[in-house]
N, C-alpha and C positions, 0 to 999 in steps of 0.2 A: 523299332520299325527301321528299316533302311531307308536311305535316301531315294525312295521310289515314288510313284504316283499313289496317292492315297486311295484305298478301296472306296466305293460309294458310300458304304455304311460306316466308315470310319472318318470322324472329323478330326482334322488336323489344326492346331493353333499355333501360330507363330507369335510369341510374345516379345515385342521389341523394347529393350530397355529392362531385360529380365532380371536384373541385379538390384534394381530400385524398390522403393517402398510398394508402388503399385504393381510392378512387374513381377515382384517375388509373391505377391498375394495371388495374382492371377495364376502363376505356374503351380501353386499348391493347390488352387482350388479346381483348376483344369484337370490336373493329375487325378484329384478326387472323384471327378466326375468321368474318369475313363476317357479322356481325350488323349490323341497323341500329341505331344506337346514339344515344340521346337522353342529354346530359349535363346535369343540372339542378344549378345552384349560383347563388348571388348574382351573381357577376361571371363573365363569358365568359374562360375561360383559353387559348382558342384551340387546344383539343386536336384534333388531326388525327383526322379519321374520325368525329367526332361532330358532332351538331347541338345547339348550347347552348340550353337553356331557362332564363330567368332568373326565379326566383321566390323569395318569402320563405316558408320553411317554417313560421314561426310564424303566419302569416297564411292561414286557410282560403280567403278571398275571393281572395288572390293565387295560390293553388295552382289553385283552381277555373277562374280565368281562364287560368293559363298552360297547364293541361293539357287544357282542354275539347276540343280539337282533336287530341289525342294519343292512340294507341291501343297502349301497350306490351304485350307478352305476358309480359315478365318484369321484375321490379323488384329492384334492389340498393340497399339502404339503408344507407349508411356514414356519415351525417352525424351530428354532435351539437354541442351548444353548452354550453360550461362554464358553470355557475351557481355562486353563493357557497354555497349549501346544497343538500343533497339533495333536500329538499322542492321547491326550485325545479328542480333538475335533472329531477325526476319530471314537474313541470307543463309545463316547455319541452320535453324530448326526447320524452317519451311523446305530448305534444301535437303535436309536429311530424309523428310518424308517423301518428298519427291523422288529422291534417289531410290527409296525403299519400293515404292508403288511401281516405278518403272522397271525395276528388277524382277517384279513379279508378274509381269505382263503374260508369262507363259503358264502361270499357275491357275487353278481353278478357284480362285478367291471367290467367296460368296459375299463377305461382309468383312469391312474394315471399321473398328472402334478406335476412336483417337481420344486420348485423355488431355483435357486443357484444364482451366481453372476459372476463379472468380474474377481474375484479372481481365477477363471477357467485359466485365462490368465496370472495374475499377480503373482501368488501364495499367500499362506496363510499368514497371519498377521506376524507370526515370520520369513517369508522368503520373505517378500513382496518385489516384484520388485527387488530382488537381484541377480537373475540369468538372463540368456539370455530369452527374451520375443519375441513374434512376434510383427511386426509392426503395428501401428494403422493405421485405425481401425481394431479393432479385429474381425476376420471371425471364424465361428463356426467349420470349418473343420481343424483348428490349432490342431497339436498333444499335447497332455497333457505335461506340464513340468515335468522335472524329479526331483519332490519334492513331499513330503507328502502333501496331500490336501483332507480335509474331503469331498469336492465336489466330487472328483473322486470317493471316497469309496461309497458315496450316489448314485452316477449313477450306479455303479456297483451292489449294492443291488438292485436297481430299475430294471436294466436289467434282473437280475436273477430271481427276482420274476415275471416279466412280461412274461418270457420264462416258468415259471413254472405254473403260474395261468391263462395265457391266456387272458392278458389285453394288450391295446397298452399304449404308455407312451409318454411323452414330458418332455424337459428339458427347463427352461426360465432363462436366464442368464441376470439379471438386473444390471444397474450401478447407485448406489446412489439413492434408493428410497425414494421419499418424498410422504408422505400421512397422513391421520387423524389416529394417535394413541397417546397413553398416556403410559409412563413407559416402552418405546421400547428403546432397546439398541443401535439402530442405526437409529437416526431420525434427520437429518440434518434440514429439515423444522423448526420443533419446536425449535431446538436448537439455529439456527440463530433468530428466533423470540424473544426467551428468552434472548439472547445476546442484541438484538436491544432495547428491553423493559428496561433491566438494564441500557443501555447506556443513553437512554432517561430520566430515572429517576435520574441518577447522573449527567446528562448534560455533558456526555463525548462522545467522537468521537466513532464511530461504525468502528471498526479497523479489517481490513481483516487479518485472523490470518496465512494464509497459505504461500506457497512458491512462489518465483518469477516465477518459471516455471508454476504454476496453475493460477496466475495471468494473465499471458500473452498466454497461450496455449489455443487451442481449447479444449472443453470438452463437455459432454452431461450428462443427467439424466434420469431418469425414473419416472414417475407418477404412484402411486399405482393403479388409476384407468385404466390406459393404460395397466399395467402388468395384472390386472385382465382380461381385455378384451382379452388379448393374450392367456391367460391360458384357458379361456373358449372356445376361438376359436380353439385352437389346440386339446381341448378335444372333440369336437363335429363336427369338419370338416373332412369329408372323405379324406384320403390320407395327412393328416397333421400330423398325429402321428408318433410315432417312430423317433422323429428327435429332435435335441437341437436347441434353437433358441436364439439369442440375443434379448433383448426387452428394447429400449430406446425410448425416446420420438419422435426422428426423426428429431429435430434441434440440432444445436450446437452453443455455445457462448463462450464468453471469460469471466472470471470473472472480469476483468477489465472495462468490459461492464455491467455486472449484478449487481455488487455490489452497484453502486450508485442507482439503480432503487429499490433494496430492501430497502436501506437507505430511499429513498424518501417516501416509503410507510409508514415507522415509524417514519418520520420526525426527523431524526438524520444526523449527518454529516458523510459522507463516507471518510474513509481514507484508502488508498490502500497499497500494498507492498511497503516496504522501508528498504532496505538493508538486512533484515533476517526476517523469519516467527517470528509471535508474538502468539503463540499458545492460544486458549481459555482456555486450562488447566491452564495457567499461568495469562491471563488476568482476569478470572473469580474467582480467587481464593477468598475465604470468601464472596461470594456474597449471600450466602443462606440466611442471615438475610435481605438483601436488598430486595430479592425475596419475602420473606415472609411478609415484609411490603408492597410491590407492590400488592400483592394478597388482603391484607387487605384493603388498599386504594381503589381498583377498584372492589372489590367483587369477586375475581377470585376463582376458585374451586380446585385447586392443589398447596397448598403452599410449598410443597416438591420439590425443585429444582432438586433433583437427579430423579425425575420421569418425569420432563420437558426436561432437557438438557442433552445431551451426549456428552460432550466436547471432550472425547477422540476420539470418532468415527469421528466427524467433523474435528479435527485436523489431523487425519489420512488421510481423504480424501482430504483436501486442503493442506496438507503438502507435498504431492507427488512431486518428482523432475522429473516426466515423464508425457508427454501427454497421456490421456486416453479417447478413443472413441471407439465405438462399430459399426459395420457395421449391417444394418437392412435388407440387400438385400434378404436374404435367405426367411425370413417370407413374405416380399413384393411380391416376385415371387410366393410363394405358395398362396397368396391371402389374407393376413392380411394387412389392410388399415389404422390401428388406428394411430392417431398422437396427439401429444399435443405440444403446445408452452410453453417452460419452464417457461418464465416469467410469463405467464398467470397462470401456474399450481402453482407456487409459491404464487402469490397474491390471487388467490382462496382459497388456502389452509390457508393462513393467515385470510382471512375474515371468514373462517369457524371457526378457533379457537378463534377468536374474539366473534363470535356468541355463542360458547359454554363457554365463559368466562374462557377460559385457558390462554389467553394473554390479555393485556389491549389494 
């Protein structure tokens, strides 16, 4: 479809951050459900079923130019840019959402779905779990923490624009999203796959990098496909809008149970927590050349380890000294029934990465 106003019977989705974990899953699912899909990102990733729009979210002028002839009915915002401080995170990330919504004032937008995460309850990276937090599992009605948090500012931008522009909204608070993407700053699935591949190549154990608390406590995660399902559901279901929803797979597990299962998939020896964390940022120092050799040996397509593994993010998730789980009751009562078994989500993701020649 050309850049003209959408017919009344044609839903047009604008996926912002289309190359990321969540955005990629949204593009695939929306296309499969016969939406007209616009994929906004800096670079064209060649996603099938979507028409790419190149724009700089930090530039109001860039967005106004790129979106002037576009008429989306539904917007899915999954983009973020990591900054050095939370003040900068607020300025940049809330600013990107503000710029985007301002550039769509001409469009017949019916609903905007915003992806955030459980740092809504935990606090931002620089004040992570440092203050008083609600009990787990986290519930959506918990008050905001008394700390600066770009999620809060993004919500406020969303609420104000919804009131002024007349669309409904939803916020989706995910926990450690795993899904198919490359070059993403927060990608535990591909990071653990890279760790396991390096361990197998060097014939060394697959060592759990995190804390004793994470090894032993209950935890949950979010499959990107399930996140996409919930965002589309909230965007198209009467009475589901104007709410914030937690979104996790629906099962819980302990890493002491999961770790050996991941190790078995890759054929490596699982080693659990022992006296102190062993972060991947330390375990994997200097492994760039090993990864490049693995890629050459197996004909893999991405030899740059920094585009495959985000050691810092996985260390942050697995190094926490608190239990983190989220309640899904709110969306369940509202009618959302999506579910994933996390072990199956991991193994299916690894299968797909192998098929795409990203891991051996």
